[in-house]
N, C-alpha and C positions, 0 to 999 in steps of 0.2 A: 252777884256780883256783893261780898264780901269788904266790907268795911271795917278799919280797926279797933271799933267794938263787935264786932261781933264775937259770939263767943265762940273757940274753934271743934270740927267737931268730937265726936268722944273717940276715939279709938274703938276697932271694932272687940266683938266680946270672944273671949279664946273659950269655947266649949269645953264643959266641965269633965269629971270623973267619969259621970255618967256615958255623957255626951259621944266620950272618946272608948268605953267598953262600951255601949252601942251597936257604933261604927266599924271599931273590929269585929263585934259579931256576927252583923249583919257580910262579913266581907267575911269569916269564915265559914257560910251559910253556904254565901252563893259559889267558895271553893268545897266545901265537904258534901251541899245536896247531889252533883250530876251524878259522882263518884260512888258515893252509898246509895242516888238509884239505880245507878246502875249494877253496883254489887249485889241487893234485892233482886231487881229483872235472873240478870242471868242464873242467884240463886233460887230461885222460883223456878223459875223455866224448868232449870235441870231435874228437882226435884216433886216436877209435873209428869217429869217425864219416866223420871224410873217409877210412879206407881206406874204408870201406865203399860209398862215396858213391862218389870220384875216380874205381875206376877204374871203374866204367858211362860213366864222361864219356869220350865221343868226343876225343883225341888234341888237331884241327881246332879243335875246341870247348876245348880248357884252357884254364883259364882260368895254370896254369904258365905253358904260352904266350904269354899277352902280359903279365905280371908281369913272369914274367924269373925271381919267384923261388916255393920250399914254404910258401907263405902257411898257416899252421894256420883251420883255422875259416872256407873257404871252400865244403867239401862242409856245412856246416850251413847258409850261406847259400844255397843250392841244396835242401837238401833243404828246408827254409822254405819257398823259390817254388815248389818243384813238389808239394810240400804243398796246399797255399793253395790253387796251381791245381783241384789232383786235387780239392781240397772243392770250390772255384768250381762242375766240374762238375758234380760226383754230384752237385749242390743243381737243376742243370732238368732238363727231362724228357731230355733225349735223356742225361744220367748216369744217370737213375734205371732209364733203360729196361736199357741196357750193364750197369748194376748186380744189376738181378733175374733180364738174363739169363746172364749172366756164374754166377750166383749159385744159380740153377737147373743146369748143368750142372757146380756142386761140386756139389750136394748128391745128381747120379747116382754123384759118387767113394765107393767104401765108406767107407776109411779116411781120407779129403782129407774131407771132412763131416764127421769124428765133429772134427777139428782144428780145420778154420776156425771151427765154428758153438763151440765155445768159445773158440778165441781172438777170436773177435767181440764173445764174452758180454763176454771182461774189458775189451777193449778199450771195449766201449759202458758201461758202469757206471762204469770211470776217465776216460773223458776224455766224456763225456754232459755236458753244457753245462745240461740243458735240468732237472736232479739232482743232487743235493749233499747227502750219503753225509756222517756225525757230524757233523751239525748242535749234538749239544748233548752236555756233555759227563754224566758221572750217579756217583752212587753208590749201590752193591747189597750188599746180604751174604751173597758170596761169599766161599767155600767151605760156611764154614754160619754162623750165627744167630749176630751178631754181631766177626762177622770182616766188612771192609767192603772192600770195592776198585771201584775206578773204572773205566765203563764207558764204551762211547758206542751211545749212542744212534742204532741206521738208522733203522725204521719200529717198527709196528704190525704185529704178528701176522697173518698174515693167508689165505685159504686153508684147507689140511686142519690145518696147523698150530694154526689158533682154533679148527679147530669141535671136535678129537677132545681137546681141555684140559677139567679140572674148571675154571680157573678161572675165578667173573662174571663179570669183567671185562674190561675190552683188555687181550689179556698184546705184549709187546714186547722190537721183539728187539735188542736190545744184546748188543754185541762187548767181552770182557773183552780188554785189551790185556797181553803177558807186559813183565818189565822184564831187560831193555833193551828186546829186539827187540818194537818195540811191533808188527810187521809180522800175526807171529802171534798169537798165542789162542785163546779161545773165545767161541762162536756160542749162547747164551743166551735164555729165554725168558723176561721177569717178568712179573705183576703189574705194574698200574700205581701200586696204590696201596706197591708194593714197592720201587719205584724212584725216589729220591733227586735231583734233577737242578742242577745246577750252576752260581751263578753266575758260572765260570770256562768264558775259553772254549775249543774246544777245545785250542789250538795250547798253551796251557799244559797243559790236561790234560799233551798231549804228553810235553811237560815235564820234569811232574814223573812220572811213570812213567818214558819213558828215561832218568832223573841218580836214580835210586830210591832217591828223597824229598827226594837234597837241594834242589832248585829249589823255591818252591813262592813261587805268586803274590800280592800284595797287592789288598786291595780297588781302588784303581786301575790298577791293567794290568799295571803291575809287577813283576817276578820275584824274591825274597829269597831267598838263597843258604844254604846255615845253616854257621854257620860253626864248624868244628870245636874250630878251638883253642880258641875262650874258648868251648868249652858244657863 
């Protein structure tokens, strides 16, 4: 309780010019960094594809011979056209026969067949158009009861995993990502009743994981960034 003899509280100090410059610099860095990093990654990726593809093209067919300049991105275009043609051929009867013949040769090579089968399985899982992975985000109690973690439901457990568990109902295969790198994590199996399905999309849940809880989606699909300065 204040008395008439108490001194009034001092007014809040306004930040100086250097404080305002620092705040503006950090705000500009937040805006520029994602855009600049994205452009740099794309530019680097395009250059890497060009360095791999262009040396395989004979000089008389090289686009640089006709354009006159080393235009970045030509290798990417050549790679896309070549991949589309290979995919079109592979869907035909002759293409499927050639693929089966080549795979039969690979299966006779002890070391090569292990590498080929692993790479093929990864490619089919990542690039298959008929199946989509991680269509639903969820909450699960992990690593113990009372602590919640975000996960991504992949499918229901099948085969030996489903048969040898003591769960009465279905088991859900849930991938629990780590922060800030969601590509690593744990594959866990939960009873269906212990999995709380979220309304947010997988993309919004991934943003929440990557940002370590600083970016939250609201009900209309937008995201809310936690402002620590006002907290």
